[in-house]
Structures are given as C-alpha cells and as structure tokens.
VEXDREN-2710 file (C-alpha; in Angstrom, 1 decimal):
% VEXDREN-2710
k/r/px/py/pz
1/MET/35.8/36.8/76.6
2/THR/33.8/36.2/73.4
3/THR/34.1/33.5/70.6
4/PRO/35.5/35.1/67.7
5/GLU/32.1/34.5/65.2
6/PRO/33.9/31.2/62.3
7/ALA/34.8/33.0/59.0
8/ALA/32.2/32.5/56.3
9/ALA/33.4/29.7/54.3
10/ALA/33.7/31.2/50.6
11/PRO/31.1/30.6/48.2
12/LYS/31.6/28.0/45.3
13/PRO/32.4/28.3/41.9
14/VAL/29.5/29.1/39.2
15/ALA/29.9/26.8/36.4
16/PRO/28.8/29.4/33.5
17/LYS/25.5/28.0/31.5
18/TYR/26.2/26.5/28.1
19/VAL/25.7/28.3/25.5
20/PRO/24.5/26.3/22.7
21/PRO/26.4/27.4/19.3
22/GLU/24.8/28.7/16.5
23/PRO/23.4/26.4/14.0
24/VAL/25.3/26.1/10.3
25/LEU/22.7/25.4/7.9
26/ASN/24.0/24.1/4.5
27/ARG/22.2/25.8/2.0
28/GLN/24.8/24.3/-1.4
29/ASN/22.9/21.2/-1.5
30/GLY/19.5/21.5/-0.1
31/ARG/16.7/23.6/1.2
32/LEU/16.1/23.3/5.0
33/ILE/12.4/24.4/6.1
34/GLU/13.9/27.0/9.2
35/ASP/10.7/28.7/10.5
36/ARG/9.2/24.5/10.4
37/PHE/9.9/24.1/14.3
38/SER/8.5/27.8/15.6
39/THR/5.6/27.8/13.1
40/TRP/4.6/24.7/12.5
41/PRO/1.8/23.7/12.8
42/THR/-0.4/26.4/15.0
43/GLU/1.2/29.6/12.3
44/VAL/1.1/28.0/9.4
45/PHE/-2.2/27.0/9.8
46/LYS/-3.3/30.3/11.2
47/LYS/-2.6/31.5/8.0
48/ARG/-2.2/28.8/5.7
49/TRP/-4.1/30.2/2.7
50/SER/-2.1/33.5/2.4
51/ARG/0.8/31.1/2.0
52/PRO/1.9/31.3/-1.7
53/GLY/2.5/27.2/-1.6
54/TYR/-0.3/26.3/-0.2
55/GLN/-1.7/28.1/-3.0
56/ARG/0.5/27.0/-5.9
57/GLY/0.4/23.5/-4.2
58/ALA/-3.6/23.8/-4.5
59/GLY/-3.6/25.3/-8.2
60/MET/-1.8/22.2/-9.0
61/LEU/-3.9/19.7/-7.4
62/VAL/-6.7/21.3/-9.0
63/ALA/-5.4/21.1/-12.5
64/ILE/-3.9/17.7/-11.7
65/PHE/-7.6/15.7/-10.6
66/VAL/-9.2/18.0/-13.7
67/GLY/-6.5/17.1/-16.1
68/LEU/-7.2/13.6/-15.1
69/GLY/-10.5/14.0/-15.3
70/LEU/-10.9/15.1/-19.1
71/THR/-8.1/12.4/-20.5
72/GLY/-10.2/9.8/-18.8
73/GLY/-13.5/11.0/-20.2
74/LEU/-11.1/11.8/-23.3
75/ILE/-9.9/8.1/-23.6
76/GLY/-13.1/6.5/-22.9
77/GLU/-13.9/2.9/-20.8
78/LEU/-10.5/0.8/-20.9
79/ALA/-12.4/-2.1/-21.4
80/LYS/-14.5/-1.0/-24.8
81/ARG/-10.3/-0.2/-25.5
82/ALA/-9.0/-3.7/-24.9
83/ASP/-12.0/-5.0/-27.2
84/GLY/-11.4/-3.0/-30.2
85/PHE/-7.5/-3.9/-30.1
86/TYR/-7.9/-7.7/-29.5
87/ALA/-10.2/-7.0/-32.8
88/LEU/-7.5/-5.7/-34.6
89/LEU/-5.2/-8.4/-33.6
90/GLY/-7.8/-10.9/-34.8
91/SER/-7.8/-9.2/-38.3
92/PHE/-4.1/-9.3/-38.5
93/ALA/-3.7/-13.1/-37.7
94/ALA/-5.9/-13.5/-40.3
95/ALA/-4.4/-11.9/-42.6
96/GLN/-1.1/-13.8/-41.8
97/GLY/-2.6/-16.7/-41.4
98/LEU/-1.9/-17.7/-38.2
99/PRO/-4.4/-20.1/-35.9
100/PRO/-6.5/-19.3/-33.1
101/LEU/-4.5/-20.7/-30.7
102/ALA/-1.5/-18.3/-31.4
103/LEU/-3.9/-15.6/-31.1
104/ASP/-5.1/-16.4/-27.9
105/ALA/-1.3/-17.1/-26.5
106/GLY/-0.2/-13.2/-28.0
107/TRP/-3.5/-11.9/-25.9
108/ILE/-2.4/-14.2/-22.9
109/ALA/1.2/-12.4/-23.1
110/ILE/0.8/-8.8/-23.9
111/LYS/-1.7/-8.9/-20.5
112/VAL/1.2/-10.8/-18.3
113/LEU/3.3/-8.0/-19.6
114/ILE/0.6/-5.4/-18.3
115/VAL/0.2/-6.6/-14.9
116/LEU/3.7/-6.9/-14.3
117/HIS/4.7/-3.6/-15.2
118/ILE/1.9/-2.4/-13.5
119/VAL/3.5/-4.4/-10.4
120/LEU/7.0/-2.7/-11.4
121/ILE/5.8/0.2/-11.5
122/ASN/3.8/0.6/-8.8
123/GLY/7.0/0.0/-6.9
124/LEU/8.9/3.2/-7.8
125/TRP/5.7/5.0/-7.5
126/SER/5.0/3.6/-3.8
127/ILE/8.0/4.3/-2.9
128/TRP/8.2/8.5/-3.4
129/TRP/5.4/8.4/-2.4
130/GLU/5.4/6.9/1.2
131/ARG/8.8/9.5/1.3
132/LYS/6.6/12.6/0.9
133/ILE/4.3/11.1/3.1
134/SER/6.1/10.5/5.9
135/ALA/7.8/14.1/5.5
136/HIS/4.6/15.6/5.8
137/ILE/3.4/13.5/8.6
138/GLN/6.4/13.3/10.6
139/SER/8.3/17.1/9.9
140/ARG/11.5/15.0/7.8
141/VAL/13.5/16.4/5.3
142/GLY/12.0/14.6/2.5
143/PRO/13.0/14.4/-1.3
144/THR/11.2/17.3/-2.1
145/TYR/14.1/19.7/0.1
146/ALA/17.0/17.0/-0.3
147/GLY/17.1/16.8/-4.1
148/SER/18.2/19.3/-6.8
149/PRO/18.1/23.5/-5.7
150/LYS/17.7/23.9/-9.5
151/GLY/14.4/22.0/-10.2
152/PHE/15.4/19.3/-11.7
153/ASN/14.6/16.2/-8.6
154/PHE/11.2/17.8/-8.9
155/HIS/9.2/16.8/-5.8
156/GLY/12.0/14.3/-5.5
157/TRP/11.5/12.3/-8.4
158/ALA/15.1/11.1/-9.2
159/GLN/16.2/10.0/-5.7
160/THR/13.9/7.3/-6.3
161/ALA/15.3/6.4/-9.8
162/ILE/18.9/6.6/-8.2
163/ASP/18.1/4.2/-5.7
164/GLY/16.8/1.5/-8.4
165/ILE/20.8/1.6/-10.2
166/LYS/22.1/2.0/-7.0
167/LEU/20.3/-1.3/-6.3
168/LEU/21.1/-3.0/-9.8
169/LEU/24.8/-2.3/-9.3
170/LYS/24.9/-3.1/-5.9
171/GLU/26.9/-6.4/-4.7
172/ASP/25.1/-9.8/-3.9
173/VAL/26.3/-11.4/-1.3
174/THR/25.4/-14.6/0.0
175/PRO/26.2/-15.7/3.6
176/ALA/28.6/-18.5/3.9
177/ALA/26.5/-20.6/6.3
178/ALA/23.4/-19.9/4.1
179/ASP/21.8/-23.0/1.5
180/LYS/22.2/-21.2/-1.4
181/TRP/19.6/-22.7/-3.5
182/VAL/16.9/-21.6/-1.3
183/HIS/18.5/-18.4/-0.3
184/ALA/18.5/-17.6/-3.8
185/LEU/14.9/-19.1/-4.4
186/ALA/13.0/-17.6/-1.6
187/PRO/12.5/-14.0/-3.7
188/GLY/11.1/-15.0/-6.6
189/LEU/8.4/-17.4/-4.6
190/VAL/7.3/-13.9/-2.5
191/ILE/7.1/-12.4/-6.0
192/ALA/5.5/-14.7/-8.2
193/PRO/2.4/-15.6/-6.7
194/CYS/1.7/-12.0/-5.8
195/ILE/1.5/-11.4/-9.5
196/ILE/-0.2/-14.4/-10.4
197/ALA/-2.8/-13.1/-7.9
198/PHE/-3.3/-10.1/-10.3
199/ALA/-5.1/-12.0/-12.8
200/PRO/-8.4/-11.0/-11.7
201/VAL/-8.0/-8.0/-9.9
202/LEU/-10.6/-5.7/-10.9
203/PHE/-9.1/-2.2/-12.3
204/GLY/-12.4/-1.1/-13.9
205/ASP/-15.6/-2.5/-15.3
206/GLY/-14.8/-5.2/-17.2
207/LEU/-11.4/-4.2/-17.1
208/ALA/-8.9/-7.5/-15.8
209/ALA/-6.6/-9.4/-17.1
210/ALA/-9.0/-13.0/-16.7
211/SER/-12.5/-13.4/-15.5
212/LEU/-13.2/-15.7/-13.0
213/ASP/-16.1/-16.8/-11.4
214/ILE/-14.0/-17.6/-8.2
215/GLY/-12.1/-14.6/-8.5
216/THR/-12.2/-14.1/-4.6
217/LEU/-10.9/-17.6/-3.8
218/TYR/-8.2/-17.7/-6.4
219/ILE/-6.7/-14.1/-4.8
220/PHE/-6.6/-15.4/-1.2
221/ALA/-5.3/-18.9/-2.0
222/PHE/-2.6/-17.5/-4.6
223/ALA/-1.5/-14.9/-2.0
224/GLY/-1.1/-17.3/1.0
225/ILE/2.0/-19.0/-0.9
226/SER/4.2/-16.1/-0.2
227/VAL/4.3/-17.1/3.5
228/ILE/6.4/-19.9/2.3
229/GLY/9.2/-17.6/0.6
230/ILE/9.2/-15.6/3.7
231/VAL/9.6/-19.2/5.8
232/MET/12.5/-20.1/3.1
233/ALA/14.3/-16.3/3.6
234/GLY/14.9/-16.7/7.1
235/TRP/15.7/-20.2/7.7
236/ALA/18.2/-20.3/4.4
237/SER/20.1/-17.6/5.5
238/GLY/22.0/-19.1/8.3
239/ASN/21.2/-16.5/11.1
240/LYS/19.7/-17.1/14.0
241/TYR/17.5/-13.6/14.0
242/SER/16.3/-14.1/10.2
243/LEU/15.0/-17.3/11.3
244/LEU/13.5/-15.4/14.3
245/GLY/11.8/-13.4/11.4
246/GLY/10.7/-15.9/9.0
247/LEU/8.7/-18.2/12.2
248/ARG/7.3/-14.9/12.8
249/GLY/6.2/-14.0/9.5
250/ALA/4.1/-17.2/8.8
251/ALA/2.7/-17.3/12.3
252/GLN/1.3/-13.7/11.4
253/ILE/0.4/-14.0/8.6
254/VAL/-1.7/-17.2/8.6
255/SER/-3.2/-15.8/12.0
256/TYR/-4.5/-12.2/9.9
257/GLU/-5.5/-14.9/6.8
258/LEU/-8.1/-15.9/8.8
259/PRO/-9.7/-12.7/9.7
260/ARG/-9.0/-11.0/6.6
261/GLY/-10.7/-14.1/4.6
262/PHE/-14.2/-14.2/7.4
263/SER/-14.3/-10.4/6.7
264/VAL/-15.4/-10.7/3.0
265/VAL/-17.9/-13.0/3.7
266/PRO/-21.0/-10.8/4.4
267/ILE/-19.9/-9.7/1.1
268/LEU/-20.1/-12.4/-0.7
269/MET/-23.2/-13.2/0.3
270/PHE/-24.9/-9.8/-0.5
271/ALA/-23.1/-10.4/-4.1
272/GLY/-24.1/-14.2/-4.4
273/SER/-20.4/-14.3/-6.4
274/LEU/-16.7/-14.9/-6.1
275/ASP/-16.2/-13.3/-9.1
276/LEU/-15.6/-9.7/-8.6
277/GLN/-17.3/-8.0/-10.8
278/VAL/-20.1/-9.5/-9.9
279/ILE/-19.1/-7.5/-6.4
280/SER/-18.4/-4.5/-8.1
281/ASN/-22.3/-4.6/-9.8
282/ALA/-24.2/-5.9/-7.2
283/GLN/-23.5/-2.3/-5.4
284/ALA/-24.2/-0.5/-8.8
285/GLY/-27.1/2.4/-7.5
286/TYR/-27.8/4.8/-5.5
287/TRP/-30.5/5.2/-1.7
288/HIS/-33.3/8.2/-2.8
289/GLY/-30.5/8.7/-5.8
290/ILE/-27.7/10.2/-3.3
291/ILE/-26.2/7.8/-0.9
292/PRO/-24.1/4.8/-3.3
293/ARG/-25.4/1.3/-2.4
294/TRP/-21.7/0.9/-1.9
295/PHE/-21.3/-2.1/0.8
296/ILE/-19.3/0.1/3.1
297/PHE/-22.5/2.3/3.6
298/TYR/-24.3/-1.0/4.8
299/PRO/-25.2/-0.3/8.3
300/VAL/-22.5/-2.0/11.4
301/VAL/-22.2/-5.1/8.9
302/GLY/-20.5/-3.0/6.1
303/GLN/-18.0/-0.7/8.7
304/LEU/-16.7/-3.6/10.5
305/ALA/-16.1/-6.2/7.8
306/PHE/-14.2/-2.8/6.6
307/VAL/-12.5/-2.5/9.3
308/ILE/-11.4/-6.1/10.0
309/PHE/-10.1/-6.4/6.1
310/LEU/-8.6/-3.5/6.2
311/ILE/-6.4/-4.3/9.3
312/SER/-5.8/-7.4/8.2
313/SER/-4.5/-6.3/4.7
314/VAL/-2.1/-4.2/6.5
315/ALA/-1.0/-7.0/8.6
316/GLU/0.0/-9.1/5.8
317/THR/1.8/-6.6/3.8
318/ASN/4.4/-6.8/7.4
319/ARG/3.8/-3.0/7.6
320/THR/3.8/-1.4/10.6
321/PRO/2.4/-1.4/13.3
322/PHE/2.3/-5.1/12.2
323/ASP/6.0/-5.2/11.1
324/ILE/7.2/-7.7/13.9
325/PRO/8.9/-10.3/11.5
326/GLU/11.3/-7.1/10.7
327/ALA/11.3/-5.0/13.8
328/GLU/15.0/-3.8/13.4
329/SER/15.4/-2.8/16.7
330/GLU/14.9/-6.9/17.7
331/LEU/15.4/-8.8/14.4
332/VAL/18.0/-6.6/13.1
333/SER/15.9/-6.9/9.7
334/GLY/14.4/-9.7/9.9
335/PHE/13.7/-12.7/7.7
336/HIS/16.0/-10.2/4.8
337/THR/19.1/-9.5/7.0
338/GLU/20.9/-11.7/4.6
339/TYR/19.7/-9.8/1.2
340/SER/21.0/-7.5/-0.7
341/GLY/21.1/-5.7/-3.8
342/MET/18.1/-7.1/-6.2
343/LYS/17.4/-10.1/-4.1
344/TRP/16.3/-7.6/-1.3
345/SER/14.3/-5.2/-3.7
346/ILE/12.4/-8.1/-4.4
347/PHE/11.3/-8.4/-1.1
348/PHE/9.7/-4.7/-1.2
349/LEU/8.3/-5.2/-4.2
350/ALA/6.3/-8.2/-3.2
351/GLU/5.5/-5.8/-0.3
352/TYR/4.5/-3.1/-2.3
353/ALA/2.3/-4.8/-4.9
354/TYR/0.1/-6.2/-2.0
355/VAL/-0.2/-3.2/-0.4
356/LEU/-1.4/-1.9/-3.9
357/LEU/-3.5/-5.7/-4.5
358/GLY/-5.6/-4.8/-0.9
359/SER/-6.1/-1.2/-2.2
360/PHE/-7.8/-2.8/-5.6
361/LEU/-9.9/-5.1/-3.1
362/LEU/-11.1/-2.6/-1.0
363/ALA/-11.9/-1.0/-3.0
364/THR/-14.0/-3.8/-5.0
365/PHE/-15.3/-5.5/-2.4
366/PHE/-16.5/-2.0/-0.4
367/LEU/-15.8/1.3/-2.2
368/GLY/-18.9/0.1/-5.3
369/GLY/-15.5/-0.4/-7.8
370/GLY/-15.9/1.7/-10.8
371/ALA/-19.0/3.3/-9.8
372/SER/-19.0/7.0/-9.3
373/PRO/-20.0/8.5/-5.6
374/ILE/-21.4/11.9/-7.1
375/ASN/-25.0/10.8/-8.7
376/ALA/-24.5/13.6/-11.3
377/LEU/-22.6/15.2/-14.5
378/PRO/-19.5/15.5/-14.7
379/PHE/-18.8/13.1/-12.5
380/THR/-21.1/10.0/-13.8
381/TRP/-19.0/10.8/-17.0
382/ILE/-15.9/9.9/-16.1
383/PRO/-14.8/6.0/-17.0
384/SER/-14.8/3.4/-14.3
385/TRP/-11.0/3.0/-14.7
386/LEU/-10.0/6.0/-13.1
387/TRP/-12.9/5.9/-10.3
388/MET/-11.3/2.2/-9.4
389/LEU/-7.9/3.9/-9.8
390/GLY/-8.5/7.1/-7.5
391/LYS/-10.1/4.7/-4.9
392/ALA/-7.6/2.5/-4.9
393/MET/-4.9/5.0/-4.3
394/LEU/-6.8/6.4/-1.2
395/MET/-6.9/3.1/0.2
396/MET/-3.1/3.3/-0.5
397/PHE/-2.5/6.4/1.0
398/VAL/-4.3/4.5/4.2
399/PHE/-1.9/1.9/4.4
400/LEU/0.8/4.4/3.7
401/TRP/-0.8/7.1/7.3
402/ILE/-1.0/3.9/9.1
403/ARG/2.9/3.2/9.0
404/TRP/3.8/6.7/9.9
405/THR/1.5/7.5/12.6
406/LEU/1.0/4.0/14.8
407/PRO/4.5/2.2/16.2
408/ARG/4.6/-1.5/16.6
409/PHE/3.2/-4.1/18.9
410/ARG/4.7/-6.1/20.9
411/VAL/4.2/-10.5/19.4
412/ASP/2.4/-11.1/22.6
413/GLN/-0.4/-7.9/21.3
414/LEU/-0.4/-8.8/17.9
415/MET/-1.2/-12.5/18.2
416/ASP/-3.6/-11.6/20.6
417/PHE/-4.8/-9.0/19.0
418/THR/-6.5/-11.2/15.5
419/TRP/-7.5/-13.9/17.9
420/LYS/-9.1/-13.1/20.4
421/PHE/-10.4/-9.5/18.7
422/LEU/-10.7/-9.6/14.8
423/LEU/-11.5/-13.7/14.5
424/PRO/-14.4/-13.1/16.9
425/TRP/-15.8/-10.3/15.8
426/SER/-15.4/-11.4/11.8
427/PHE/-17.5/-14.7/12.9
428/VAL/-20.2/-12.1/14.9
429/ASN/-20.5/-9.7/11.6
430/ILE/-21.2/-12.8/9.5
431/ALA/-23.9/-14.4/11.5
432/VAL/-25.5/-10.4/11.8
433/ALA/-25.5/-10.5/8.0
434/GLY/-27.3/-13.6/7.7
435/LEU/-30.1/-11.4/9.6
436/TYR/-29.9/-8.7/7.0
437/LEU/-30.4/-11.7/4.0
438/ALA/-33.3/-13.2/6.0
439/TYR/-35.4/-9.4/7.3
440/TRP/-33.9/-6.9/5.2
441/LEU/-32.4/-7.5/1.4
442/LYS/-35.2/-10.6/0.9
END
C-alpha cells in the first residue's frame, strides 16, 4: 500500500510592491530645478554653453568685471581722493576759525564711520554670498529660487534684508540663571576688538584708516581679545552646553593663534617691517617681467606660510571644519545658545568681519596687496584698491568654499592638528626663510 503524497503548501501571499506617489511641486511660491538630479552635473556640463542660463550668467559676469574696471579707472586711486577731501575739510575749518584739533577729530570720526560701515555692509554681503555658494556647492534651493517669482528678489537679495528686519524685531531673551551684565557685555566684547583691528588694514596703496609701523602686531593683538567675549558668553549663560562651547572656543583660538602668528614671520623677515604698506611695497615688480614678486610665489616658504595662515585663519573664525565651539550636533549651538535677536546676530557679524579681516591680510601678506597680477595694459590701469578688493573677495570665497566642502573635526583631531602639525611646520618654515635671507636674498 503506497503512502499518499503530502499536499503542497499554499504559496505565501506576496505583498504588493510599494510605489511612491508622484511628487507634487509647488510652483506658486518659488521655482524648483526639476531636472537637477537627473542631469546634474554630467549632462549639464556636456552642453553647458548651449544653455541660456550659462550664456546669460557669463555675460553678466563679463559686464560686471568690465564695469568695475572702467569705474575704477575713472575714479583712480582712492588715497589721492581722500587727500583731496582732507585738504577741502582743512580749508573749511580754516574759514570757520576751527582749531587744528577739531579738524583732526572730525577726520578720525569720518574714518571710524567708514570702517564701521564696511563691517556692517560686509555682514549683509557675506550672508547673501554664502547662501549663493552653498546652494551651488550642495545643490540646495537657494535664495535665487526661494524668492519672488516675478524678479523683485533678484538673486535673493531681499532675503538677507528681511532676515535683518526679523532679527531687529525678535524678542531679546536672557535666561533666568544667566549673569545678566556679563551676558549682555559678551557680544560687544567680541565685535569691538574686531572693528578696532581694522584700523591699519590696507584697502589699497596708502588707503588705511591709520598708518602704523607695528600694524601687523596691532591687528594680531586686538583680534585675540575677542576670545574673552566668547568665554564670557559661555560662562554667563548658565548653560552647560554654552560653557563647554566657550571653553572649546578659548582652547581653539589660543591654540591656532600660535601657528597663525608664526606663519607670517617669514613674510616679516623678507619685508623687514611690521607695516602693512611696507609689506605690500616689498612685493612690487615682476620676475622676468611676467611672474609677480608676491610672497606666495617664493618657493616652498611662500606656499607653506600661505597654507598655514589660511588654515589657522579659518580656525580663528570658528567656521567649518573648525566649528567645534558651536557644534550643533553636540552643543546645540555652543557658546551663543542662549542668545537671540540682535545679540545673536552680533556674534555672526563678528564672524564675517573676521573672515573679511583674514581675507585682506592674505591679500596683503601673500598676494602683493594692490599690485596687478598681469604686467600689461589695461590691467595696470586698474587702481590698487580695486585689485585689493578683488583679491580679498577671492580669499573670502575660499573661506566659504571650505565651509561647505569639509566635515567637522573631532576635538582631539582639531587640537592635534595645530600642536603636532601646523606649529612644528611653521617653525621649520622660519628656519628655511632664514636660509633664504642668508643665501638667496642677500
């Protein structure tokens, strides 16, 4: 008798494959780049110059650069214009019978207001530009596409202005556990030294608010005071995360201040002065009539000093990848967690002001100041202040580029990097610069 075959098990039901719904794009309040992920960047770059957007953008850039060059050529050197304006003020003061002290006080007040407005306008400009750069680098929907569809908000300019109005109207809250006086004074102690540090900054040949023989030392001395404000903000907030952020900021800024200062020692050795104007003048001329005699082109020494100074300057501004004092994933927002409204915005105004300061110092120390990079007409017609501004904006772009490209360091990596790498190499660079002076630059 045969055993019957067991009945086959019923097949398990198969769950239907999930099909996500089609996305519904909101075209009413903005524009989205619908083909960004299907064509970017390979397909776009294959035929980029056939796209109207590329052609229009290239035309606008050319028009901007030509317009700036023509405007600079018509205006000429701003230092000469400033001397003429000072002479006009002197004539007015003499006609009114005012003493020379009143003339000097008025002239100093004018220069202070100019520097102050440079810092303020730089904050608006930097925020707008950083949004543009981050949108391009990380394929974000930036201010160009998040703004008005009718063109009023051209390239997102109004978004930054509206943010400023929002911060002005935002409630200023001080925690109950905070030390109210120290909490209120901390933002001012961060921004005030930064504004003072701009006094000897060179904006063009002979164009500085104050001409100081020790300009380099002056800038480093005042820029280092801001760390006290960061520690005050962290301690006075009555918040353990803010306290940790303040302590991290102090350790980071003090640590990176050393290689930053030592990195410019070869530049001071080559120029023989701490005066920024003398340092700029020391880079005048061209090798073989072609290569600028900028310090960045000095073999090995110039490049190493430039890299160390750039990295240390990024760390000094607490920007990614050195944003350990803020570190939102660890410390919520670090030393300024308990700040809101305009107090909060002052910290970021100081950050962008220090980025601008570092950019002008890089242009002065390593890129020849206001000298033209090309020894030919019409480039030599362009005034020094316009070249200086262009070089500083190039360096600022590098600051922003680094932020949106690199991930954050760990605390131990950040400290090891400066003490075990940057600082020893800055010492080596000083030694090599001494050999240059002994055997090459006699």
